[in-house]
MIKE-899835 format. One record per residue (C-alpha): residue in one letter; chain; z, y, x; residue number from 0. Coordinates in Angstrom, 2 decimals, padded with zeros to 5 digits, m for minus. Layout:
<nodes>
<residu=a&chaine=A&c3=Z&c2=Y&c1=X&num=NUM> $
...
</nodes>
This chain:
<nodes>
<residu=m&chaine=A&c3=m012.42&c2=m003.58&c1=m002.59&num=0> $
<residu=s&chaine=A&c3=m014.91&c2=m004.08&c1=000.19&num=1> $
<residu=s&chaine=A&c3=m016.14&c2=m001.87&c1=003.01&num=2> $
<residu=r&chaine=A&c3=m019.76&c2=m002.26&c1=001.74&num=3> $
<residu=p&chaine=A&c3=m019.75&c2=000.94&c1=m000.37&num=4> $
<residu=f&chaine=A&c3=m018.42&c2=002.90&c1=002.61&num=5> $
<residu=v&chaine=A&c3=m021.04&c2=001.37&c1=004.92&num=6> $
<residu=a&chaine=A&c3=m023.83&c2=002.25&c1=002.47&num=7> $
<residu=f&chaine=A&c3=m022.56&c2=005.82&c1=002.12&num=8> $
<residu=g&chaine=A&c3=m022.09&c2=006.24&c1=005.87&num=9> $
<residu=s&chaine=A&c3=m025.57&c2=004.87&c1=006.55&num=10> $
<residu=d&chaine=A&c3=m027.07&c2=007.54&c1=004.31&num=11> $
<residu=l&chaine=A&c3=m024.99&c2=010.37&c1=005.81&num=12> $
<residu=p&chaine=A&c3=m024.26&c2=009.43&c1=009.42&num=13> $
<residu=g&chaine=A&c3=m023.68&c2=012.97&c1=010.73&num=14> $
<residu=q&chaine=A&c3=m020.14&c2=013.78&c1=009.72&num=15> $
<residu=v&chaine=A&c3=m019.16&c2=011.60&c1=006.83&num=16> $
<residu=t&chaine=A&c3=m015.82&c2=011.70&c1=005.03&num=17> $
<residu=f&chaine=A&c3=m014.74&c2=008.61&c1=003.12&num=18> $
<residu=l&chaine=A&c3=m012.72&c2=009.26&c1=m000.05&num=19> $
<residu=v&chaine=A&c3=m009.88&c2=006.77&c1=m000.37&num=20> $
<residu=d&chaine=A&c3=m008.51&c2=006.19&c1=m003.87&num=21> $
<residu=s&chaine=A&c3=m004.88&c2=007.01&c1=m004.60&num=22> $
<residu=y&chaine=A&c3=m004.38&c2=003.44&c1=m005.84&num=23> $
<residu=g&chaine=A&c3=m004.59&c2=000.95&c1=m003.01&num=24> $
<residu=t&chaine=A&c3=m004.73&c2=003.69&c1=m000.40&num=25> $
<residu=m&chaine=A&c3=m004.10&c2=001.53&c1=002.64&num=26> $
<residu=t&chaine=A&c3=m006.66&c2=m001.06&c1=001.52&num=27> $
<residu=g&chaine=A&c3=m009.15&c2=001.79&c1=001.25&num=28> $
<residu=v&chaine=A&c3=m008.18&c2=003.06&c1=004.69&num=29> $
<residu=s&chaine=A&c3=m008.74&c2=m000.44&c1=006.08&num=30> $
<residu=d&chaine=A&c3=m012.17&c2=m000.56&c1=004.44&num=31> $
<residu=a&chaine=A&c3=m013.00&c2=002.87&c1=005.85&num=32> $
<residu=i&chaine=A&c3=m011.96&c2=001.71&c1=009.34&num=33> $
<residu=t&chaine=A&c3=m014.30&c2=m001.28&c1=009.02&num=34> $
<residu=a&chaine=A&c3=m017.17&c2=000.97&c1=007.95&num=35> $
<residu=i&chaine=A&c3=m016.50&c2=003.56&c1=010.67&num=36> $
<residu=r&chaine=A&c3=m016.53&c2=000.91&c1=013.36&num=37> $
<residu=s&chaine=A&c3=m019.60&c2=m000.91&c1=012.04&num=38> $
<residu=l&chaine=A&c3=m021.57&c2=002.35&c1=011.87&num=39> $
<residu=g&chaine=A&c3=m020.35&c2=003.74&c1=015.20&num=40> $
<residu=l&chaine=A&c3=m018.85&c2=006.85&c1=013.57&num=41> $
<residu=e&chaine=A&c3=m015.72&c2=006.97&c1=015.73&num=42> $
<residu=d&chaine=A&c3=m016.26&c2=010.64&c1=016.66&num=43> $
<residu=g&chaine=A&c3=m017.70&c2=012.06&c1=013.47&num=44> $
<residu=a&chaine=A&c3=m015.91&c2=010.55&c1=010.51&num=45> $
<residu=g&chaine=A&c3=m013.06&c2=011.52&c1=008.28&num=46> $
<residu=v&chaine=A&c3=m010.86&c2=009.94&c1=005.64&num=47> $
<residu=r&chaine=A&c3=m009.90&c2=011.95&c1=002.58&num=48> $
<residu=l&chaine=A&c3=m006.69&c2=011.05&c1=000.77&num=49> $
<residu=d&chaine=A&c3=m006.71&c2=012.25&c1=m002.82&num=50> $
<residu=s&chaine=A&c3=m003.04&c2=013.11&c1=m002.70&num=51> $
<residu=g&chaine=A&c3=m000.65&c2=015.30&c1=m000.81&num=52> $
<residu=d&chaine=A&c3=001.49&c2=012.31&c1=000.07&num=53> $
<residu=v&chaine=A&c3=002.96&c2=012.93&c1=003.52&num=54> $
<residu=g&chaine=A&c3=003.95&c2=009.29&c1=003.93&num=55> $
<residu=l&chaine=A&c3=000.42&c2=008.06&c1=003.23&num=56> $
<residu=a&chaine=A&c3=m001.02&c2=010.59&c1=005.66&num=57> $
<residu=c&chaine=A&c3=001.34&c2=009.32&c1=008.37&num=58> $
<residu=l&chaine=A&c3=000.53&c2=005.66&c1=007.59&num=59> $
<residu=t&chaine=A&c3=m003.17&c2=006.48&c1=007.64&num=60> $
<residu=r&chaine=A&c3=m002.91&c2=008.19&c1=011.03&num=61> $
<residu=k&chaine=A&c3=m001.01&c2=005.19&c1=012.39&num=62> $
<residu=a&chaine=A&c3=m003.66&c2=002.78&c1=011.06&num=63> $
<residu=l&chaine=A&c3=m006.48&c2=004.85&c1=012.53&num=64> $
<residu=d&chaine=A&c3=m004.76&c2=005.15&c1=015.90&num=65> $
<residu=t&chaine=A&c3=m003.95&c2=001.44&c1=015.98&num=66> $
<residu=a&chaine=A&c3=m007.63&c2=000.73&c1=015.26&num=67> $
<residu=g&chaine=A&c3=m008.61&c2=002.86&c1=018.25&num=68> $
<residu=l&chaine=A&c3=m009.85&c2=005.74&c1=016.10&num=69> $
<residu=p&chaine=A&c3=m007.74&c2=008.73&c1=017.16&num=70> $
<residu=r&chaine=A&c3=m010.60&c2=011.19&c1=016.59&num=71> $
<residu=v&chaine=A&c3=m011.14&c2=010.28&c1=012.93&num=72> $
<residu=r&chaine=A&c3=m009.88&c2=013.19&c1=010.84&num=73> $
<residu=i&chaine=A&c3=m007.63&c2=013.00&c1=007.79&num=74> $
<residu=f&chaine=A&c3=m008.13&c2=015.36&c1=004.86&num=75> $
<residu=v&chaine=A&c3=m005.94&c2=015.70&c1=001.78&num=76> $
<residu=s&chaine=A&c3=m006.64&c2=017.14&c1=m001.64&num=77> $
<residu=k&chaine=A&c3=m005.33&c2=017.25&c1=m005.21&num=78> $
<residu=g&chaine=A&c3=m003.25&c2=020.17&c1=m006.32&num=79> $
<residu=l&chaine=A&c3=m002.42&c2=021.55&c1=m002.89&num=80> $
<residu=d&chaine=A&c3=m001.73&c2=025.21&c1=m002.25&num=81> $
<residu=e&chaine=A&c3=m000.75&c2=027.37&c1=000.71&num=82> $
<residu=y&chaine=A&c3=002.91&c2=026.33&c1=000.36&num=83> $
<residu=h&chaine=A&c3=002.04&c2=022.66&c1=000.71&num=84> $
<residu=l&chaine=A&c3=m000.12&c2=023.43&c1=003.74&num=85> $
<residu=a&chaine=A&c3=002.64&c2=025.49&c1=005.36&num=86> $
<residu=r&chaine=A&c3=005.09&c2=022.63&c1=004.82&num=87> $
<residu=f&chaine=A&c3=002.61&c2=020.12&c1=006.27&num=88> $
<residu=a&chaine=A&c3=002.15&c2=022.32&c1=009.34&num=89> $
<residu=a&chaine=A&c3=005.91&c2=022.74&c1=009.78&num=90> $
<residu=e&chaine=A&c3=006.44&c2=018.98&c1=009.48&num=91> $
<residu=e&chaine=A&c3=003.46&c2=018.26&c1=011.76&num=92> $
<residu=v&chaine=A&c3=001.81&c2=016.03&c1=009.15&num=93> $
<residu=p&chaine=A&c3=m001.28&c2=014.51&c1=010.81&num=94> $
<residu=i&chaine=A&c3=m003.92&c2=016.08&c1=008.58&num=95> $
</nodes>
């Protein structure tokens, strides 16, 4: 994949854009989102959405964003989550 689709999307919606990262190749998608966020100057108003409730991927994503100097980029998760998942994430301090 390439960051070009993310850049095009972010250019159209520069306010507070959230980039959806596919469940397959998640970290490649996160890398592409990082490239787009930087190239568009969205360091303070962007988010990355992981289409899974995978705690490990959320932690890896936070580490990648922080390493890239993007500590203010938010992480969202989706796909079959309920209040019990969210309570567990809060208890485990998952970075979402």
